[in-house]
C-alpha positions as CSV (number, residue, x, y, z in Angstrom):
1,M,-49.1,13.1,97.9
2,G,-48.3,16.4,99.5
3,R,-50.0,18.4,96.8
4,T,-53.0,16.1,96.9
5,S,-53.3,16.6,100.6
6,D,-52.8,20.3,100.3
7,A,-55.7,20.6,97.7
8,K,-58.0,18.7,100.0
9,N,-57.2,20.9,103.0
10,K,-57.8,24.0,100.8
11,I,-61.2,22.7,99.9
12,L,-62.0,21.9,103.6
13,D,-60.8,25.3,104.8
14,A,-62.7,27.2,102.1
15,A,-65.9,25.2,102.8
16,A,-65.7,25.7,106.5
17,T,-65.3,29.5,106.0
18,L,-68.1,29.7,103.5
19,I,-70.5,27.5,105.5
20,E,-69.8,29.7,108.5
21,Q,-70.5,32.9,106.6
22,R,-73.4,31.8,104.4
23,G,-74.7,28.4,105.4
24,Y,-74.6,25.2,103.6
25,T,-77.6,25.2,101.2
26,A,-76.7,28.3,99.3
27,L,-73.2,27.1,98.4
28,G,-72.2,25.4,95.2
29,V,-69.3,23.2,94.5
30,A,-67.9,25.7,91.9
31,E,-67.9,28.5,94.5
32,I,-66.2,26.4,97.0
33,C,-63.5,25.4,94.6
34,A,-63.0,28.9,93.4
35,A,-62.5,30.1,97.0
36,A,-60.1,27.2,97.6
37,G,-58.2,28.0,94.3
38,V,-58.4,24.5,93.0
39,P,-60.0,23.0,89.8
40,K,-63.6,21.8,90.2
41,G,-62.5,18.3,89.2
42,S,-60.4,18.2,92.4
43,F,-63.6,18.3,94.5
44,Y,-64.9,15.0,93.2
45,Y,-61.5,13.4,93.6
46,F,-61.8,13.9,97.3
47,F,-65.6,14.1,98.0
48,E,-68.4,12.2,96.4
49,S,-70.9,15.0,97.1
50,K,-71.4,18.3,98.8
51,Q,-73.0,16.5,101.8
52,A,-69.9,14.4,102.1
53,L,-67.8,17.5,102.2
54,A,-70.1,19.0,105.0
55,R,-69.6,15.8,107.0
56,A,-65.8,16.2,106.6
57,V,-66.0,19.8,107.7
58,I,-68.0,18.8,110.7
59,D,-65.5,16.1,111.7
60,E,-62.5,18.4,111.3
61,H,-64.2,21.1,113.4
62,W,-65.0,18.6,116.1
63,V,-61.4,17.3,116.3
64,T,-60.2,20.8,117.0
65,Q,-63.0,21.8,119.4
66,R,-62.9,18.5,121.3
67,R,-59.2,19.0,121.9
68,Q,-59.9,22.4,123.4
69,W,-62.8,21.1,125.5
70,E,-60.8,18.2,126.8
71,Q,-57.9,20.6,127.7
72,L,-60.2,23.0,129.6
73,L,-62.5,20.4,131.3
74,G,-59.6,18.1,132.1
75,S,-57.4,20.6,133.8
76,E,-56.3,20.5,137.4
77,R,-58.6,23.4,138.4
78,D,-61.6,22.8,140.5
79,P,-64.6,21.4,138.4
80,L,-66.7,24.6,138.6
81,Q,-63.8,26.7,137.4
82,R,-63.3,24.3,134.5
83,L,-66.9,24.9,133.4
84,R,-66.4,28.7,133.7
85,D,-63.2,28.4,131.6
86,L,-65.2,26.6,128.9
87,F,-67.9,29.3,128.9
88,E,-65.2,32.1,128.7
89,A,-63.4,30.3,125.9
90,T,-66.7,29.9,124.0
91,E,-67.4,33.6,124.3
92,E,-63.8,34.4,123.2
93,V,-64.2,32.3,120.1
94,Q,-67.3,34.3,119.1
95,R,-65.6,37.6,120.0
96,V,-62.6,36.8,117.9
97,G,-64.8,35.7,115.0
98,Q,-66.7,39.0,115.2
99,Q,-63.5,41.0,115.1
100,K,-62.3,39.2,112.0
101,A,-65.6,39.0,110.0
102,G,-67.6,41.9,111.5
103,V,-70.4,39.5,112.6
104,V,-70.8,36.8,115.2
105,A,-70.7,33.5,113.2
106,G,-72.3,31.3,115.9
107,C,-71.7,27.6,116.3
108,L,-71.0,25.6,113.2
109,F,-72.8,22.6,114.7
110,G,-75.8,24.6,115.8
111,N,-76.1,26.4,112.5
112,L,-76.0,23.2,110.5
113,A,-78.4,21.5,112.9
114,L,-80.9,24.3,112.3
115,E,-80.4,24.3,108.6
116,L,-80.1,20.6,107.8
117,S,-81.5,18.4,110.5
118,N,-84.8,17.8,108.6
119,Q,-83.0,17.4,105.2
120,A,-79.9,15.3,105.6
121,E,-80.1,12.3,107.9
122,E,-76.4,11.6,107.8
123,I,-75.6,15.2,108.9
124,R,-78.3,15.1,111.6
125,S,-77.0,11.8,113.0
126,R,-73.4,13.0,113.1
127,L,-74.4,16.3,114.8
128,Q,-76.4,14.3,117.4
129,E,-73.3,12.2,118.1
130,I,-71.2,15.3,118.6
131,F,-73.7,16.9,121.0
132,E,-73.8,13.7,123.0
133,E,-70.0,13.7,123.2
134,Q,-70.1,17.3,124.5
135,I,-72.7,16.3,127.1
136,S,-70.5,13.4,128.2
137,L,-67.5,15.6,128.6
138,I,-69.4,18.1,130.8
139,E,-71.2,15.3,132.7
140,Q,-67.8,14.1,134.0
141,V,-67.1,17.5,135.5
142,V,-70.6,17.7,137.0
143,V,-70.1,14.3,138.6
144,E,-66.9,15.5,140.1
145,A,-68.4,18.7,141.4
146,K,-71.1,16.7,143.2
147,E,-68.5,14.4,144.7
148,R,-66.7,17.4,146.1
149,G,-69.9,19.0,147.5
150,L,-69.7,21.8,145.0
151,A,-73.0,20.9,143.4
152,G,-76.4,19.9,144.8
153,P,-76.6,16.2,145.7
154,T,-79.9,15.8,144.0
155,V,-78.7,17.2,140.7
156,D,-79.1,14.7,137.8
157,S,-75.6,14.9,136.3
158,R,-76.5,13.8,132.8
159,E,-79.5,16.1,132.5
160,A,-77.6,19.0,134.0
161,A,-74.9,18.4,131.4
162,R,-77.5,18.3,128.6
163,S,-79.0,21.5,129.9
164,I,-75.6,23.2,130.0
165,V,-74.9,22.2,126.4
166,A,-78.3,23.5,125.4
167,Q,-77.7,26.8,127.2
168,I,-74.3,27.2,125.4
169,E,-76.0,26.6,122.0
170,G,-78.9,28.9,122.9
171,R,-76.7,31.7,124.0
172,V,-74.5,31.4,121.0
173,L,-77.6,31.6,118.8
174,L,-78.6,34.8,120.6
175,A,-75.1,36.2,120.2
176,K,-75.3,35.5,116.5
177,L,-78.8,37.0,116.2
178,L,-77.8,40.1,118.1
179,N,-74.2,40.2,116.9
180,D,-73.3,40.5,120.5
181,P,-70.8,38.0,122.2
182,T,-71.7,39.3,125.6
183,Q,-74.9,37.3,125.4
184,L,-72.8,34.4,126.7
185,E,-71.9,36.1,129.9
186,T,-75.0,34.7,131.7
187,L,-73.8,31.1,131.2
188,W,-71.8,31.1,134.4
189,R,-74.7,32.5,136.6
190,N,-77.2,30.1,135.0
191,C,-74.8,27.2,135.6
192,L,-74.4,28.0,139.3
193,D,-78.2,27.9,139.7
194,L,-78.7,24.8,137.5
195,L,-76.1,22.8,139.6
196,Q,-77.5,24.1,142.9
197,V,-74.1,25.3,143.9
198,P,-73.9,26.2,147.6
199,A,-73.3,29.8,148.5
200,Q,-69.9,29.1,150.0
201,A,-68.8,27.4,146.8
202,R,-70.0,30.4,144.7
203,T,-67.8,32.7,146.7
204,T,-64.6,30.6,146.2
205,T,-65.2,30.3,142.5
206,G,-65.7,34.0,141.9
């Protein structure tokens, strides 16, 4: 059982790396297995198709990312600072990726949404669910910010959260295009404007 699980994890890790570097469509099962160091037959023991593998990679990535988002957004810091922590962590992920691979890889979910949303309904649907979960996590923080008077009272919490997620994805896309993680630095200023944060609250949150 241990070896079986190890082989599956090797395939998942190799697929995640290759998808991040080259995208999904150009990859073949043989290449993934070669990178994982496992026989090609092992692939179909664990996954019925390459699309099923992509779905598993997405789910694994979200488990890890959601844990980080929940930790940052659920901390004891004030709600605006929690959002800033999320932006800074997102930028750091892209910076570390650039240092390792020489290029900004972007967001796995955003990359696959652009590549597959019109081709694979199962993948499109799962990515939509994940983005909605991200929006919900941020919405909770926006609601708290409004309750504390740190955001404008007329701000629509759900739509603001949706716009924040869209800005994160858009800025990550620019960072990938320009190979420049600093493209994410504007997220904080844009968020302050979007949430109609009062001047005094902007001063206390840096």
